ZADO-1210 file (C-alpha; in nm, 4 decimals, padded with zeros to 6 digits):
<atoms>
<atom x="-08.6265" y="04.2371" z="-09.6728" code="MET" pos="1"/>
<atom x="-08.2999" y="04.1838" z="-09.4943" code="ASP" pos="2"/>
<atom x="-08.2035" y="04.3158" z="-09.1510" code="GLU" pos="3"/>
<atom x="-08.4433" y="04.6119" z="-09.1432" code="ILE" pos="4"/>
<atom x="-08.3404" y="04.8489" z="-08.8592" code="GLY" pos="5"/>
<atom x="-07.9841" y="04.7233" z="-08.8295" code="ARG" pos="6"/>
<atom x="-07.7163" y="04.9875" z="-08.7973" code="GLY" pos="7"/>
<atom x="-07.9113" y="05.1792" z="-08.5356" code="THR" pos="8"/>
<atom x="-07.9771" y="05.1270" z="-08.1657" code="SER" pos="9"/>
<atom x="-08.1379" y="04.7951" z="-08.0743" code="THR" pos="10"/>
<atom x="-08.4650" y="04.9414" z="-07.9616" code="TYR" pos="11"/>
<atom x="-08.4837" y="05.1740" z="-08.2635" code="ASP" pos="12"/>
<atom x="-08.4099" y="04.8799" z="-08.4955" code="GLY" pos="13"/>
<atom x="-08.6680" y="04.6510" z="-08.3335" code="ILE" pos="14"/>
<atom x="-08.9288" y="04.9309" z="-08.3482" code="SER" pos="15"/>
<atom x="-08.8642" y="05.0047" z="-08.7121" code="ILE" pos="16"/>
<atom x="-08.8669" y="04.6357" z="-08.8125" code="ALA" pos="17"/>
<atom x="-09.1853" y="04.5688" z="-08.6122" code="TRP" pos="18"/>
<atom x="-09.3626" y="04.8722" z="-08.7628" code="ALA" pos="19"/>
<atom x="-09.2636" y="04.7736" z="-09.1203" code="ILE" pos="20"/>
<atom x="-09.3729" y="04.4112" z="-09.0716" code="ALA" pos="21"/>
<atom x="-09.7048" y="04.5245" z="-08.9262" code="GLU" pos="22"/>
<atom x="-09.7581" y="04.7762" z="-09.2082" code="PHE" pos="23"/>
<atom x="-09.6981" y="04.5014" z="-09.4706" code="LEU" pos="24"/>
<atom x="-09.9313" y="04.2647" z="-09.2826" code="HIS" pos="25"/>
<atom x="-10.2152" y="04.5181" z="-09.2669" code="GLU" pos="26"/>
<atom x="-10.1735" y="04.6556" z="-09.6207" code="HIS" pos="27"/>
<atom x="-10.4743" y="04.5836" z="-09.8399" code="PRO" pos="28"/>
<atom x="-10.2516" y="04.4305" z="-10.1143" code="ALA" pos="29"/>
<atom x="-10.1388" y="04.1658" z="-09.8607" code="GLN" pos="30"/>
<atom x="-09.7896" y="04.1383" z="-09.9993" code="PRO" pos="31"/>
<atom x="-09.5954" y="03.8154" z="-09.9457" code="LYS" pos="32"/>
<atom x="-09.2672" y="03.9168" z="-09.7965" code="THR" pos="33"/>
<atom x="-08.9592" y="03.7349" z="-09.6761" code="LEU" pos="34"/>
<atom x="-08.8310" y="03.9270" z="-09.3781" code="PHE" pos="35"/>
<atom x="-08.4827" y="03.8297" z="-09.2420" code="ALA" pos="36"/>
<atom x="-08.3892" y="03.9610" z="-08.9002" code="THR" pos="37"/>
<atom x="-08.1904" y="03.8834" z="-08.5856" code="HIS" pos="38"/>
<atom x="-08.4473" y="04.0526" z="-08.3633" code="TYR" pos="39"/>
<atom x="-08.5883" y="03.7657" z="-08.1612" code="HIS" pos="40"/>
<atom x="-08.8580" y="03.9959" z="-08.0218" code="GLU" pos="41"/>
<atom x="-09.0249" y="03.9831" z="-08.3658" code="LEU" pos="42"/>
<atom x="-09.0980" y="03.6134" z="-08.3096" code="ASN" pos="43"/>
<atom x="-09.3974" y="03.7354" z="-08.1019" code="GLU" pos="44"/>
<atom x="-09.5613" y="03.8752" z="-08.4140" code="MET" pos="45"/>
<atom x="-09.6678" y="03.5243" z="-08.5211" code="GLN" pos="46"/>
<atom x="-09.8979" y="03.5116" z="-08.2121" code="ASP" pos="47"/>
<atom x="-10.0575" y="03.8449" z="-08.2983" code="ILE" pos="48"/>
<atom x="-10.0837" y="03.8626" z="-08.6764" code="PHE" pos="49"/>
<atom x="-10.2515" y="03.5729" z="-08.8613" code="ASN" pos="50"/>
<atom x="-10.0452" y="03.6067" z="-09.1840" code="ARG" pos="51"/>
<atom x="-09.7079" y="03.6111" z="-09.0141" code="ILE" pos="52"/>
<atom x="-09.5124" y="03.2835" z="-08.9902" code="GLN" pos="53"/>
<atom x="-09.1640" y="03.2329" z="-08.8443" code="ASN" pos="54"/>
<atom x="-08.8909" y="03.0172" z="-08.9933" code="PHE" pos="55"/>
<atom x="-08.5281" y="02.9798" z="-08.8970" code="ASN" pos="56"/>
<atom x="-08.2148" y="02.8120" z="-09.0293" code="VAL" pos="57"/>
<atom x="-08.1581" y="02.4902" z="-08.8395" code="SER" pos="58"/>
<atom x="-07.8402" y="02.4476" z="-08.6339" code="VAL" pos="59"/>
<atom x="-07.6872" y="02.1665" z="-08.4346" code="LYS" pos="60"/>
<atom x="-07.5172" y="02.2713" z="-08.1131" code="GLU" pos="61"/>
<atom x="-07.2270" y="02.0509" z="-08.0014" code="LEU" pos="62"/>
<atom x="-07.0557" y="02.1619" z="-07.6768" code="LYS" pos="63"/>
<atom x="-06.8950" y="02.4994" z="-07.7695" code="ASP" pos="64"/>
<atom x="-06.9505" y="02.4507" z="-08.1421" code="ASN" pos="65"/>
<atom x="-07.2387" y="02.5279" z="-08.3702" code="VAL" pos="66"/>
<atom x="-07.2967" y="02.3480" z="-08.6975" code="LEU" pos="67"/>
<atom x="-07.5162" y="02.5371" z="-08.9442" code="PHE" pos="68"/>
<atom x="-07.7404" y="02.2771" z="-09.1139" code="ILE" pos="69"/>
<atom x="-07.8643" y="02.5232" z="-09.3789" code="ARG" pos="70"/>
<atom x="-08.2174" y="02.3849" z="-09.3584" code="LYS" pos="71"/>
<atom x="-08.5181" y="02.6091" z="-09.3161" code="LEU" pos="72"/>
<atom x="-08.7484" y="02.4934" z="-09.0363" code="VAL" pos="73"/>
<atom x="-09.0795" y="02.6281" z="-08.9047" code="LYS" pos="74"/>
<atom x="-09.0636" y="02.8421" z="-08.5924" code="GLY" pos="75"/>
<atom x="-08.8662" y="03.1394" z="-08.4717" code="GLY" pos="76"/>
<atom x="-08.5172" y="03.1165" z="-08.3298" code="SER" pos="77"/>
<atom x="-08.4524" y="03.2144" z="-07.9726" code="ALA" pos="78"/>
<atom x="-08.0755" y="03.2066" z="-08.0130" code="HIS" pos="79"/>
<atom x="-07.8252" y="03.4203" z="-08.1934" code="SER" pos="80"/>
<atom x="-07.4919" y="03.2819" z="-08.2932" code="PHE" pos="81"/>
<atom x="-07.3019" y="03.6037" z="-08.3625" code="GLY" pos="82"/>
<atom x="-07.0271" y="03.5280" z="-08.1134" code="ILE" pos="83"/>
<atom x="-06.9839" y="03.1829" z="-08.2584" code="HIS" pos="84"/>
<atom x="-06.9581" y="03.3330" z="-08.6074" code="VAL" pos="85"/>
<atom x="-06.6941" y="03.5749" z="-08.4774" code="ALA" pos="86"/>
<atom x="-06.5024" y="03.2760" z="-08.3432" code="LYS" pos="87"/>
<atom x="-06.5299" y="03.1027" z="-08.6803" code="MET" pos="88"/>
<atom x="-06.4017" y="03.4223" z="-08.8459" code="ALA" pos="89"/>
<atom x="-06.0858" y="03.3994" z="-08.6355" code="GLY" pos="90"/>
<atom x="-06.1410" y="03.6642" z="-08.3724" code="MET" pos="91"/>
<atom x="-05.8897" y="03.6346" z="-08.0823" code="PRO" pos="92"/>
<atom x="-06.0092" y="03.4054" z="-07.7968" code="GLN" pos="93"/>
<atom x="-05.9768" y="03.6994" z="-07.5535" code="MET" pos="94"/>
<atom x="-06.2263" y="03.8971" z="-07.7608" code="VAL" pos="95"/>
<atom x="-06.4687" y="03.5998" z="-07.7759" code="ILE" pos="96"/>
<atom x="-06.4555" y="03.5515" z="-07.3976" code="GLN" pos="97"/>
<atom x="-06.5132" y="03.9190" z="-07.3321" code="LYS" pos="98"/>
<atom x="-06.8060" y="03.9210" z="-07.5772" code="ALA" pos="99"/>
<atom x="-06.9636" y="03.6214" z="-07.3949" code="GLN" pos="100"/>
<atom x="-06.9381" y="03.7961" z="-07.0599" code="LYS" pos="101"/>
<atom x="-07.0880" y="04.1120" z="-07.1981" code="LEU" pos="102"/>
<atom x="-07.3713" y="03.9203" z="-07.3669" code="LEU" pos="103"/>
<atom x="-07.4611" y="03.7500" z="-07.0377" code="LYS" pos="104"/>
<atom x="-07.4684" y="04.0805" z="-06.8606" code="LYS" pos="105"/>
<atom x="-07.6825" y="04.2503" z="-07.1313" code="LEU" pos="106"/>
<atom x="-07.9247" y="03.9592" z="-07.1438" code="GLU" pos="107"/>
<atom x="-07.9634" y="03.9767" z="-06.7669" code="LYS" pos="108"/>
<atom x="-08.0033" y="04.3560" z="-06.7467" code="ASP" pos="109"/>
<atom x="-08.2177" y="04.4084" z="-07.0596" code="HIS" pos="110"/>
<atom x="-08.4601" y="04.1235" z="-07.0823" code="SER" pos="111"/>
<atom x="-08.5943" y="04.0938" z="-07.4388" code="GLY" pos="112"/>
<atom x="-08.9106" y="03.9364" z="-07.2879" code="GLU" pos="113"/>
<atom x="-09.0110" y="04.2705" z="-07.1326" code="ALA" pos="114"/>
<atom x="-08.9585" y="04.4459" z="-07.4639" code="LEU" pos="115"/>
<atom x="-09.1508" y="04.1752" z="-07.6513" code="GLY" pos="116"/>
<atom x="-09.4439" y="04.2087" z="-07.4085" code="ASN" pos="117"/>
<atom x="-09.4509" y="04.5838" z="-07.4549" code="ASN" pos="118"/>
<atom x="-09.4551" y="04.5490" z="-07.8341" code="LEU" pos="119"/>
<atom x="-09.7304" y="04.2860" z="-07.8184" code="LYS" pos="120"/>
<atom x="-09.9450" y="04.5163" z="-07.6019" code="ALA" pos="121"/>
<atom x="-09.8845" y="04.8108" z="-07.8343" code="GLN" pos="122"/>
<atom x="-09.9683" y="04.6053" z="-08.1400" code="ALA" pos="123"/>
<atom x="-10.2966" y="04.4856" z="-07.9879" code="LYS" pos="124"/>
<atom x="-10.3922" y="04.8451" z="-07.9070" code="ASP" pos="125"/>
<atom x="-10.3086" y="04.9620" z="-08.2634" code="ASP" pos="126"/>
<atom x="-10.4510" y="04.6701" z="-08.4556" code="LEU" pos="127"/>
<atom x="-10.8127" y="04.7869" z="-08.4734" code="GLN" pos="128"/>
<atom x="-10.7221" y="05.1224" z="-08.6279" code="LEU" pos="129"/>
<atom x="-10.4286" y="05.0156" z="-08.8426" code="SER" pos="130"/>
<atom x="-10.6371" y="04.9695" z="-09.1654" code="PHE" pos="131"/>
<atom x="-10.7430" y="05.3380" z="-09.1618" code="PHE" pos="132"/>
<atom x="-10.4028" y="05.4625" z="-09.0407" code="ASN" pos="133"/>
<atom x="-10.2392" y="05.3639" z="-09.3697" code="LEU" pos="134"/>
<atom x="-10.1385" y="05.6695" z="-09.5721" code="ASP" pos="135"/>
<atom x="-10.3466" y="05.5903" z="-09.8772" code="ASP" pos="136"/>
<atom x="-10.5997" y="05.8255" z="-10.0435" code="PRO" pos="137"/>
<atom x="-10.8143" y="05.5351" z="-10.1560" code="LEU" pos="138"/>
<atom x="-10.8465" y="05.4076" z="-09.8010" code="LEU" pos="139"/>
<atom x="-10.9383" y="05.7572" z="-09.6874" code="GLU" pos="140"/>
<atom x="-11.2099" y="05.7702" z="-09.9521" code="GLU" pos="141"/>
<atom x="-11.3453" y="05.4307" z="-09.8411" code="ILE" pos="142"/>
<atom x="-11.3332" y="05.5442" z="-09.4778" code="LYS" pos="143"/>
<atom x="-11.5411" y="05.8508" z="-09.5627" code="GLN" pos="144"/>
<atom x="-11.7918" y="05.6318" z="-09.7519" code="GLU" pos="145"/>
<atom x="-11.8319" y="05.4065" z="-09.4482" code="ILE" pos="146"/>
<atom x="-11.8552" y="05.6915" z="-09.2032" code="ILE" pos="147"/>
<atom x="-12.1190" y="05.8571" z="-09.4171" code="GLY" pos="148"/>
<atom x="-12.3463" y="05.5510" z="-09.4090" code="LEU" pos="149"/>
<atom x="-12.6542" y="05.5409" z="-09.1873" code="ASP" pos="150"/>
<atom x="-12.6682" y="05.1675" z="-09.1380" code="ILE" pos="151"/>
<atom x="-12.9982" y="05.1954" z="-08.9492" code="ASN" pos="152"/>
<atom x="-13.1763" y="05.3026" z="-09.2625" code="THR" pos="153"/>
<atom x="-13.0208" y="05.0713" z="-09.5184" code="LEU" pos="154"/>
<atom x="-13.2133" y="04.7692" z="-09.6371" code="THR" pos="155"/>
<atom x="-13.0143" y="04.4459" z="-09.6664" code="PRO" pos="156"/>
<atom x="-13.0112" y="04.4835" z="-10.0455" code="VAL" pos="157"/>
<atom x="-12.8869" y="04.8436" z="-10.0242" code="GLU" pos="158"/>
<atom x="-12.6176" y="04.7324" z="-09.7805" code="ALA" pos="159"/>
<atom x="-12.4974" y="04.4600" z="-10.0222" code="LEU" pos="160"/>
<atom x="-12.5007" y="04.7099" z="-10.3069" code="MET" pos="161"/>
<atom x="-12.2922" y="04.9593" z="-10.1019" code="LYS" pos="162"/>
<atom x="-12.0488" y="04.6802" z="-10.0080" code="LEU" pos="163"/>
<atom x="-12.0166" y="04.5880" z="-10.3798" code="ASN" pos="164"/>
<atom x="-11.9530" y="04.9554" z="-10.4651" code="GLU" pos="165"/>
<atom x="-11.6758" y="04.9723" z="-10.2025" code="ILE" pos="166"/>
<atom x="-11.5275" y="04.6508" z="-10.3337" code="LYS" pos="167"/>
<atom x="-11.5191" y="04.7938" z="-10.6878" code="ARG" pos="168"/>
<atom x="-11.3217" y="05.0940" z="-10.5499" code="MET" pos="169"/>
<atom x="-11.0565" y="04.8515" z="-10.4216" code="LEU" pos="170"/>
<atom x="-11.0175" y="04.6566" z="-10.7477" code="VAL" pos="171"/>
<atom x="-10.9995" y="04.9485" z="-10.9926" code="LYS" pos="172"/>
</atoms>
């Protein structure tokens, strides 16, 4: 998936991308997904969700220049090089300087750390229920099976048999 949530407001985009990544992580099929994004706030997901890993394209920063190494390395990136790419594309120096000033002001006024912390807290609150929040009739059926069980009256063998029955529902 590439740049999910781009083309909308920053907070909308981050929210959409986070929700999609969390949905894929929690989905019973456990899909393997390559998810490309510039939302650095999503780096936090690796600390919350055990199947999420961050990688970034290595760069070498030399004074005011950035050299793209084109090597994938483990870990999330804390930097964006959009202004540098605009410079490489030939944007006028006046535009580049103005963009750098605006970026510094935006970073100061709208700390991504605060947003990341809010998303982490929300994810932890939602994590317990996320399996049964998926819009899937099979999961709803399994939920009803589990809710209908009186675990205090099941023998260990009956519990194993019920678990096997639920497992068979998942692998139909």
